[in-house]
C-alpha positions as CSV (number, residue, x, y, z in Angstrom):
1,M,-0.1,0.1,0.0
2,S,1.4,3.4,-1.0
3,E,2.1,6.1,1.6
4,T,1.0,8.7,-0.8
5,A,-2.3,7.1,-2.0
6,Y,-4.4,5.1,0.4
7,N,-8.0,4.8,1.6
8,I,-9.0,6.3,4.9
9,L,-10.1,3.6,7.3
10,D,-13.9,2.7,7.4
11,F,-14.9,2.0,11.0
12,N,-18.4,0.6,10.2
13,G,-17.5,-2.9,9.9
14,P,-18.1,-5.3,12.8
15,I,-15.1,-6.4,14.9
16,G,-14.8,-9.5,17.1
17,K,-15.3,-9.3,20.8
18,E,-14.1,-12.8,21.8
19,V,-11.8,-12.7,24.8
20,F,-8.5,-14.5,24.2
21,S,-8.5,-16.3,27.5
22,D,-12.0,-17.6,26.7
23,M,-10.9,-18.6,23.4
24,V,-8.0,-20.7,24.7
25,K,-10.4,-22.5,27.1
26,E,-12.7,-23.3,24.1
27,L,-9.9,-24.7,22.0
28,G,-8.8,-27.2,24.7
29,P,-5.3,-28.4,25.5
30,K,-3.9,-28.7,21.9
31,E,-0.9,-26.6,21.3
32,S,-1.4,-25.9,17.5
33,V,-4.8,-25.5,16.0
34,K,-6.6,-24.1,13.0
35,L,-8.6,-20.9,14.1
36,S,-11.9,-19.5,12.9
37,L,-12.1,-16.1,11.4
38,E,-13.1,-14.5,14.6
39,Q,-10.6,-16.6,16.7
40,L,-7.7,-15.5,14.3
41,G,-8.8,-11.9,14.4
42,T,-8.6,-12.1,18.2
43,L,-5.1,-13.5,18.2
44,I,-3.8,-11.0,15.7
45,S,-5.3,-8.0,17.7
46,L,-3.4,-9.4,20.8
47,V,-0.1,-9.6,18.8
48,F,-0.7,-6.0,17.3
49,T,-1.2,-4.5,20.8
50,Y,1.7,-6.2,22.2
51,G,3.6,-5.0,19.2
52,I,2.6,-1.4,19.3
53,H,3.4,-0.9,23.0
54,Y,6.1,-3.0,24.1
55,D,8.8,-0.5,23.5
56,E,7.4,1.3,26.5
57,L,8.8,-1.5,28.7
58,T,12.1,-2.9,29.3
59,E,12.8,-6.1,27.8
60,D,12.8,-8.1,31.1
61,K,9.1,-6.9,31.5
62,H,7.9,-8.0,28.1
63,P,6.7,-11.6,29.2
64,L,4.6,-10.2,32.0
65,F,3.2,-7.5,29.8
66,F,2.2,-10.0,27.2
67,K,0.6,-12.3,29.9
68,T,-1.3,-9.4,31.3
69,L,-2.7,-8.6,27.8
70,M,-3.7,-12.2,27.2
71,E,-5.7,-12.0,30.6
72,E,-7.1,-8.6,29.7
73,K,-6.0,-7.2,33.0
74,L,-5.4,-3.7,31.4
75,P,-8.7,-2.5,30.0
76,L,-7.3,0.8,28.4
77,F,-5.3,-1.4,25.9
78,Q,-8.7,-2.4,24.4
79,V,-8.4,0.7,22.3
80,S,-5.5,-0.8,20.3
81,Q,-7.1,-4.2,20.2
82,T,-10.2,-2.7,18.7
83,F,-8.3,-0.6,16.4
84,A,-6.5,-3.8,15.1
85,G,-10.0,-5.3,14.4
86,H,-10.8,-2.3,12.2
87,L,-7.4,-2.6,10.4
88,L,-8.4,-6.2,9.6
89,N,-11.6,-4.9,8.1
90,N,-9.7,-2.6,5.7
91,L,-7.0,-4.8,4.5
92,D,-6.0,-4.4,0.8
93,Q,-6.2,-7.3,-1.6
94,G,-2.8,-8.6,-0.7
95,G,-3.5,-8.4,3.0
96,K,-6.8,-10.2,2.5
97,A,-5.0,-13.1,0.6
98,E,-2.5,-13.4,3.3
99,F,-5.1,-13.5,6.0
100,Q,-6.9,-16.3,4.2
101,Q,-3.7,-18.2,4.0
102,L,-3.3,-17.8,7.8
103,L,-6.9,-19.2,8.3
104,Q,-5.8,-22.4,6.5
105,M,-2.7,-22.9,8.8
106,E,-2.4,-24.2,12.3
107,H,-1.1,-21.6,15.0
108,N,0.6,-22.5,18.2
109,I,-1.6,-20.8,20.9
110,K,0.7,-21.8,23.7
111,E,3.7,-20.0,22.3
112,I,2.1,-17.3,20.4
113,L,5.2,-15.3,19.6
114,S,6.7,-18.4,17.8
115,N,4.2,-18.1,14.7
116,E,6.6,-16.4,12.5
117,R,4.2,-16.0,9.5
118,L,1.6,-14.5,11.7
119,L,4.1,-12.1,13.2
120,D,5.2,-11.0,9.8
121,F,1.6,-10.4,8.8
122,V,1.0,-8.3,11.8
123,E,4.1,-6.4,11.3
124,M,3.6,-5.6,7.7
125,E,-0.2,-5.3,7.4
126,L,-0.9,-3.7,10.7
127,L,2.0,-2.3,12.7
128,D,3.9,-0.6,9.9
129,P,0.8,1.4,8.7
130,T,-0.1,2.3,12.2
131,T,3.2,3.6,13.1
132,S,3.7,5.6,9.8
133,F,1.0,6.8,7.6
134,R,-2.1,5.8,9.6
135,K,-0.7,7.1,12.9
136,W,-2.9,10.2,12.7
137,E,-6.0,7.8,12.3
138,Y,-4.8,5.8,15.3
139,G,-4.7,9.2,17.3
140,R,-8.2,10.1,16.2
141,Y,-9.6,6.7,17.0
142,V,-7.8,6.8,20.3
143,M,-9.2,10.4,21.2
144,A,-12.8,9.2,20.3
145,Y,-12.5,6.0,22.2
146,I,-10.8,7.3,25.4
147,G,-13.2,10.3,25.2
148,Q,-16.2,8.1,25.5
149,K,-14.8,5.4,27.8
150,V,-13.0,7.6,30.3
151,F,-14.1,11.1,29.9
152,G,-17.7,10.4,28.9
153,H,-19.0,11.4,32.2
154,I,-18.0,15.0,31.8
155,K,-20.9,17.3,30.8
156,W,-19.3,18.5,27.6
157,D,-22.7,19.6,26.2
158,K,-23.1,22.1,29.0
159,I,-20.2,24.3,27.7
160,F,-21.6,26.8,25.4
161,D,-18.3,28.9,24.9
162,K,-16.2,26.1,23.7
163,K,-13.2,28.1,22.4
164,G,-13.2,30.1,25.6
165,C,-13.3,27.1,27.6
166,L,-10.3,25.6,25.9
167,Q,-8.3,28.9,26.5
168,K,-9.3,28.8,30.3
169,L,-8.6,25.1,30.7
170,E,-5.1,25.6,29.5
171,E,-4.6,28.3,32.2
172,G,-6.3,26.2,34.9
173,L,-4.2,23.2,34.1
174,D,-1.0,25.3,34.2
175,K,-1.7,25.9,37.8
176,Q,-1.8,22.3,38.7
177,D,2.1,21.5,38.0
178,G,2.3,19.3,40.9
179,K,-0.4,16.9,39.8
180,M,0.8,16.2,36.3
181,D,3.8,16.5,33.9
182,S,3.8,18.6,30.8
183,Q,3.0,15.6,28.6
184,E,-0.1,14.6,30.5
185,K,-1.1,18.4,30.5
186,L,-0.9,18.2,26.6
187,F,-2.8,15.0,26.6
188,L,-5.7,16.6,28.5
189,Q,-5.7,19.7,26.4
190,L,-5.9,17.5,23.3
191,M,-8.6,15.3,24.7
192,A,-10.7,18.4,25.7
193,K,-10.3,19.9,22.2
194,G,-11.3,16.5,20.7
195,M,-14.5,16.4,22.8
196,L,-15.5,20.1,22.4
197,M,-14.3,20.9,19.0
198,P,-13.7,17.7,16.9
199,Q,-14.2,19.4,13.7
200,K,-11.5,21.8,14.7
201,T,-8.9,19.1,15.7
202,N,-6.2,18.8,12.9
203,M,-4.0,16.0,11.6
204,S,-0.9,17.2,13.5
205,E,-3.0,16.9,16.8
206,F,-4.1,13.5,16.0
207,L,-0.5,12.6,15.4
208,L,0.5,13.9,18.6
209,M,-2.2,11.8,20.4
210,G,-1.3,8.8,18.5
211,S,2.5,8.9,19.4
212,Y,1.7,9.8,23.1
213,V,-0.6,6.9,23.5
214,Q,1.5,4.4,21.7
215,E,4.5,5.4,23.8
216,N,2.8,5.9,27.3
217,M,-0.2,3.5,27.4
218,M,1.1,1.7,30.4
219,R,1.6,5.0,32.3
220,L,-1.8,6.1,31.3
221,S,-3.4,3.0,32.5
222,V,-1.9,3.9,36.0
223,R,-2.7,7.5,35.8
224,M,-6.0,7.7,34.0
225,K,-8.3,7.9,37.0
226,D,-6.3,10.9,38.4
227,L,-6.2,12.6,34.9
228,S,-9.9,12.0,34.6
229,E,-10.6,13.7,37.9
230,I,-8.4,16.6,37.0
231,L,-10.0,17.3,33.7
232,G,-13.5,16.6,35.1
233,S,-13.0,19.1,37.9
234,A,-11.4,21.7,35.4
235,I,-14.4,21.5,33.1
236,Q,-16.9,21.6,35.8
237,K,-15.4,25.0,37.0
238,E,-15.6,26.3,33.6
239,I,-19.4,25.1,33.4
240,S,-20.1,26.9,36.7
241,K,-18.4,30.1,35.5
242,Q,-20.2,30.2,32.2
243,K,-23.5,29.5,33.9
244,G,-22.9,32.5,36.2
245,K,-22.5,34.8,33.0
246,E,-25.9,33.7,31.6
247,G,-27.6,36.1,34.0
248,P,-30.9,35.4,35.8
249,G,-33.6,33.4,34.3
250,L,-36.9,35.0,33.2
């Protein structure tokens, strides 16, 4: 697929929701098995998620990280697994042909990273595009997914002066230096803009979001509750201020 001419991802196709640990139980004690279409998609999504985030951790932590992903103990990483499902729905003809070949093969589900042909497929058809010309699409997807799953409780629709809110939010976050670092501050600013003014969010901002989440997903998993509270509190203050400017009701 060319880096200068490619189709924007279509997110309307269905994606599998099978949990990997449940899949392994269903398949039984065999080490190598043929997989159904949904099972293969689940395995590929797992490998993709490991591949796109493992650089954040030192090599000695990779086995535990992979085990944790298999057991789905890190809910935030679902954003990458579901994105992989959409990538599979948008394969070009060469990618589709290779996927069909993988469906005909047996795969080692006990030693997943020993499946060389499957690893090559994930790298060439999913990882390479996501870390290059599709990174902005990954960032846009991340923004929408996390916005709904993590920041969906915030009353975004109560903000009537969206541009003014974003300006005030930046000032408010600057006053909370002890609670987060500069990258987390930028992450929250980008999230707020994506929720308040999605049509004004540009490709460079999506790229920033994609890069940050790819490189800091583990840290975000640990910090997300605190960051959600910080952003929720800041937005609520702006809602209260803007409400006060509306004047008395008739």
